[in-house]
DSSP file (Angstrom, degrees, kcal/mol; ACC not computed):
  #  RESIDUE AA STRUCTURE BP1 BP2  ACC     N-H-->O    O-->H-N    N-H-->O    O-->H-N    TCO  KAPPA ALPHA  PHI   PSI    X-CA   Y-CA   Z-CA
    1    1 A M              0   0    0      0, 0.0     2,-0.4     0, 0.0     0, 0.0   0.000 360.0 360.0 360.0 154.7    9.3   82.2  -60.6
    2    2 A Q        -     0   0    0      2,-0.0     2,-0.3     0, 0.0     0, 0.0  -0.999 360.0-179.8-135.4 134.6   11.9   79.7  -59.9
    3    3 A F        -     0   0    0     -2,-0.4     2,-0.3     2,-0.0     0, 0.0  -0.932  11.3-169.7-130.7 151.5   11.8   76.0  -60.5
    4    4 A A        -     0   0    0     -2,-0.3     2,-0.3     2,-0.0    -2,-0.0  -0.988  16.5-178.0-136.1 136.1   14.2   73.1  -59.9
    5    5 A T        -     0   0    0     -2,-0.3     2,-0.3     2,-0.0    -2,-0.0  -0.934  14.6-169.7-133.3 157.3   13.6   69.7  -61.4
    6    6 A H        -     0   0    0     -2,-0.3     2,-0.4     2,-0.0    -2,-0.0  -0.982   7.1-174.8-141.9 129.9   15.1   66.3  -61.4
    7    7 A Q        -     0   0    0     -2,-0.3     2,-0.4     0, 0.0    -2,-0.0  -0.993   7.4-162.9-132.0 137.5   14.2   63.2  -63.5
    8    8 A S        +     0   0    0     -2,-0.4    -2,-0.0     1,-0.1     0, 0.0  -0.944  15.2 166.3-113.3 142.9   15.5   59.7  -63.4
    9    9 A T        +     0   0    0     -2,-0.4    -1,-0.1     0, 0.0     0, 0.0   0.572  43.6  97.3-124.4 -21.3   15.0   57.4  -66.4
   10   10 A G  S >  S-     0   0    0      1,-0.1     3,-1.3     2,-0.0    -2,-0.0  -0.410  73.9-125.1 -81.8 153.0   17.3   54.4  -65.9
   11   11 A P  T 3  S+     0   0    0      0, 0.0    -1,-0.1     0, 0.0    -3,-0.0   0.715 109.1  52.3 -67.8 -23.0   16.1   51.2  -64.3
   12   12 A N  T 3  S+     0   0    0      1,-0.1     2,-1.3     2,-0.0    -2,-0.0   0.332  80.9  99.6 -94.8   5.7   18.8   51.3  -61.7
   13   13 A E    <   +     0   0    0     -3,-1.3     2,-0.4     2,-0.0    -1,-0.1  -0.682  50.8 165.8 -96.7  86.5   18.0   54.8  -60.4
   14   14 A N        -     0   0    0     -2,-1.3     2,-0.4     2,-0.0    -2,-0.0  -0.837  17.9-166.3-102.3 137.6   16.0   54.1  -57.3
   15   15 A Y        +     0   0    0     -2,-0.4     3,-0.1     1,-0.1    -2,-0.0  -0.959  11.8 177.5-121.8 139.4   15.2   56.7  -54.6
   16   16 A Y        +     0   0    0     -2,-0.4     2,-0.3     1,-0.1    -1,-0.1   0.049  62.7  22.5-131.9  29.5   13.8   55.9  -51.3
   17   17 A G        -     0   0    0      2,-0.0     2,-0.3     0, 0.0    -1,-0.1  -0.973  54.2-155.8-176.5 167.7   13.6   59.2  -49.4
   18   18 A L        -     0   0    0     -2,-0.3     2,-0.4    -3,-0.1    23,-0.0  -0.976   4.3-171.0-156.7 142.9   13.4   62.9  -49.9
   19   19 A R        +     0   0    0     -2,-0.3     2,-0.3     2,-0.0    -2,-0.0  -0.997  13.1 162.1-137.4 137.7   14.2   65.9  -47.8
   20   20 A A        -     0   0    0     -2,-0.4     2,-0.5     2,-0.0    19,-0.0  -0.995  23.4-148.7-149.1 153.1   13.4   69.6  -48.4
   21   21 A T        -     0   0    0     -2,-0.3     2,-0.4     2,-0.0    -2,-0.0  -0.992  13.4-179.9-122.8 130.2   13.3   72.9  -46.5
   22   22 A M        -     0   0    0     -2,-0.5     2,-0.3    15,-0.1    15,-0.1  -0.979  11.6-161.7-124.8 119.6   10.9   75.6  -47.3
   23   23 A D        -     0   0    0     -2,-0.4     2,-0.5     2,-0.0    -2,-0.0  -0.747   7.2-168.0-100.9 146.7   11.0   78.8  -45.3
   24   24 A V        +     0   0    0     -2,-0.3     2,-0.3     3,-0.0    -2,-0.0  -0.981  28.8 130.6-132.8 121.6    8.3   81.4  -45.0
   25   25 A Y        +     0   0    0     -2,-0.5    -2,-0.0     1,-0.0     0, 0.0  -0.960  52.4  25.8-164.3 150.6    9.1   84.7  -43.3
   26   26 A G        +     0   0    0     -2,-0.3     2,-0.8     1,-0.2    -1,-0.0   0.785  63.9 171.3  75.3  25.7    8.8   88.4  -43.8
   27   27 A H        +     0   0    0      1,-0.1     2,-0.4     2,-0.0    -1,-0.2  -0.628   9.6 168.0 -81.6 114.7    5.8   88.4  -46.2
   28   28 A E        -     0   0    0     -2,-0.8     2,-0.2     2,-0.0    -1,-0.1  -0.703  18.3-176.5-120.7  75.6    4.6   91.9  -46.7
   29   29 A L        -     0   0    0     -2,-0.4     3,-0.1     4,-0.1    34,-0.0  -0.492  19.0-135.8 -76.8 143.2    2.2   91.4  -49.6
   30   30 A K    >   -     0   0    0     -2,-0.2     3,-2.5     1,-0.2    34,-0.2  -0.543  46.9 -71.6 -88.0 162.8    0.4   94.2  -51.2
   31   31 A P  T 3  S+     0   0    0      0, 0.0    34,-0.2     0, 0.0    -1,-0.2  -0.240 123.4  21.3 -53.8 133.8   -3.3   93.9  -52.1
   32   32 A G  T 3  S+     0   0    0     32,-1.4     2,-0.2     1,-0.3    33,-0.2   0.401  98.9 115.3  89.3  -6.3   -3.7   91.5  -55.0
   33   33 A Q    <   -     0   0    0     -3,-2.5    31,-2.0    31,-0.2    -1,-0.3  -0.644  40.2-174.1 -99.7 159.2   -0.4   89.7  -54.6
   34   34 A L  E     -A   63   0A   0     29,-0.2     2,-0.3    -2,-0.2    29,-0.2  -0.941   6.0-168.6-141.7 163.0    0.2   86.1  -53.7
   35   35 A S  E     +A   62   0A   0     27,-2.6    27,-2.9    -2,-0.3     2,-0.3  -0.980  14.3 155.1-148.4 155.1    3.1   83.8  -52.8
   36   36 A G  E     -A   61   0A   0     -2,-0.3     2,-0.3    25,-0.2    25,-0.2  -0.983  21.9-153.8-170.4 168.8    3.7   80.1  -52.4
   37   37 A G  E     +A   60   0A   0     23,-1.6    23,-2.4    -2,-0.3     2,-0.3  -0.986  17.0 175.0-149.5 150.3    5.9   77.2  -52.5
   38   38 A A  E     -A   59   0A   0     -2,-0.3     2,-0.4    21,-0.2    21,-0.2  -0.999  21.3-144.0-156.9 159.6    5.4   73.5  -53.1
   39   39 A L  E     -A   58   0A   0     19,-3.0    19,-1.8    -2,-0.3     2,-0.4  -0.996  16.8-169.8-124.9 127.6    7.1   70.2  -53.6
   40   40 A W  E     -A   57   0A   0     -2,-0.4     2,-0.4    17,-0.2    17,-0.2  -0.961   9.6-176.3-121.9 136.9    5.9   67.5  -55.9
   41   41 A V  E     +A   56   0A   0     15,-2.3    15,-2.2    -2,-0.4     2,-0.3  -0.999  20.9 168.0-124.2 125.6    7.1   63.9  -56.1
   42   42 A S  E     -A   55   0A   0     -2,-0.4     2,-0.3    13,-0.2    13,-0.2  -0.949  15.1-172.5-143.5 158.7    5.4   61.9  -59.0
   43   43 A H  E     -A   54   0A   0     11,-2.4    11,-2.8    -2,-0.3     2,-0.4  -0.939  15.9-148.0-158.0 128.5    5.9   58.6  -60.8
   44   44 A F        -     0   0    0     -2,-0.3     9,-0.2     9,-0.2     6,-0.1  -0.837  37.4-113.0 -91.0 130.9    4.4   56.9  -63.8
   45   45 A G    >   -     0   0    0     -2,-0.4     3,-1.8     4,-0.4    -1,-0.1   0.022  38.4 -87.9 -57.2 173.1    4.3   53.1  -63.4
   46   46 A D  T 3  S+     0   0    0      1,-0.3    -1,-0.1     2,-0.1    -2,-0.0   0.760 128.6  56.9 -57.5 -27.0    6.4   50.8  -65.6
   47   47 A D  T 3  S-     0   0    0      2,-0.1    -1,-0.3     1,-0.0     3,-0.1   0.600 101.4-133.2 -82.4 -13.6    3.6   50.8  -68.3
   48   48 A G    <   +     0   0    0     -3,-1.8     2,-0.2     1,-0.2    -2,-0.1   0.612  56.0 142.5  72.2  10.9    3.6   54.7  -68.6
   49   49 A K    >   -     0   0    0      1,-0.1     3,-1.8     3,-0.0    -4,-0.4  -0.559  61.8-125.1 -86.5 149.3   -0.1   54.8  -68.4
   50   50 A L  G >  S+     0   0    0      1,-0.3     3,-1.6    -2,-0.2    -1,-0.1   0.826 110.5  64.4 -65.6 -29.9   -1.9   57.6  -66.6
   51   51 A S  G 3  S+     0   0    0      1,-0.2    -1,-0.3    -7,-0.0    -3,-0.0   0.686 100.3  53.9 -64.7 -13.2   -3.8   55.1  -64.5
   52   52 A S  G <  S+     0   0    0     -3,-1.8    -1,-0.2    -7,-0.1     2,-0.2   0.392  82.4 120.9 -97.9   3.9   -0.4   54.1  -63.1
   53   53 A Y    <   -     0   0    0     -3,-1.6     2,-0.4    -9,-0.2    -9,-0.2  -0.492  38.2-176.9 -75.2 134.3    0.5   57.6  -62.0
   54   54 A N  E     +A   43   0A   0    -11,-2.8   -11,-2.4    -2,-0.2     2,-0.3  -0.959   5.8 173.0-124.9 143.0    1.2   58.3  -58.4
   55   55 A A  E     -A   42   0A   0     -2,-0.4     2,-0.4   -13,-0.2   -13,-0.2  -0.994  17.8-167.3-149.6 153.3    2.0   61.7  -56.8
   56   56 A V  E     -A   41   0A   0    -15,-2.2   -15,-2.3    -2,-0.3     2,-0.4  -0.993  15.8-178.8-135.5 131.9    2.5   63.4  -53.5
   57   57 A S  E     +A   40   0A   0     -2,-0.4     2,-0.3   -17,-0.2   -17,-0.2  -0.963   7.8 176.0-133.7 152.9    2.5   67.0  -53.0
   58   58 A A  E     +A   39   0A   0    -19,-1.8   -19,-3.0    -2,-0.4     2,-0.3  -0.989  22.6 111.3-147.4 148.2    3.1   69.5  -50.0
   59   59 A G  E     -A   38   0A   0     -2,-0.3     2,-0.3   -21,-0.2   -21,-0.2  -0.995  43.8 -98.4 175.4-165.1    3.3   73.2  -49.8
   60   60 A W  E     -A   37   0A   0    -23,-2.4   -23,-1.6    -2,-0.3     2,-0.3  -0.924  15.2-160.8-141.3 161.6    2.0   76.6  -48.7
   61   61 A H  E     -A   36   0A   0     -2,-0.3     2,-0.4   -25,-0.2   -25,-0.2  -0.975   3.2-173.3-151.5 133.4    0.2   79.6  -50.1
   62   62 A V  E     +A   35   0A   0    -27,-2.9   -27,-2.6    -2,-0.3     2,-0.3  -0.996  13.4 173.8-127.3 122.5   -0.1   83.1  -48.9
   63   63 A S  E     -A   34   0A   0     -2,-0.4   -29,-0.2   -29,-0.2   -34,-0.1  -0.937  29.1-160.9-134.4 161.9   -2.5   85.7  -50.5
   64   64 A N    >   +     0   0    0    -31,-2.0   -32,-1.4    -2,-0.3     3,-0.8  -0.152  44.3 139.2-128.4  33.5   -3.6   89.2  -49.9
   65   65 A Y  T 3   +     0   0    0      1,-0.2    -2,-0.1   -34,-0.2   -31,-0.0  -0.619  69.9  11.9 -79.4 139.1   -6.8   89.3  -52.0
   66   66 A G  T 3         0   0    0     -2,-0.3    -1,-0.2     1,-0.1    -2,-0.0   0.598 360.0 360.0  78.0  11.8   -9.8   91.0  -50.6
   67   67 A V    <         0   0    0     -3,-0.8    -2,-0.1     0, 0.0    -1,-0.1   0.438 360.0 360.0 -98.7 360.0   -8.0   92.7  -47.7
C-alpha cells in the first residue's frame, strides 16, 4: 500500500480547491485479489468536535472475487 497525506494546522492555511489524477489500466487480477484508489478531503470544525466533521471522498474499486 502507498499513502500520501497533507495536514494544515495554522489559522492562515486556507485551501479552496483540489486536483488529483487517478489512472486505472491493465488490471489483470487473479481470483481473490482486489485493487482500488481513493481521495479523501476532511475537516474538523473550529471546535474539534465530531459533530463538526465534514468529509468528501471519491474513488474506485476493482475486485476478482467469485470469478
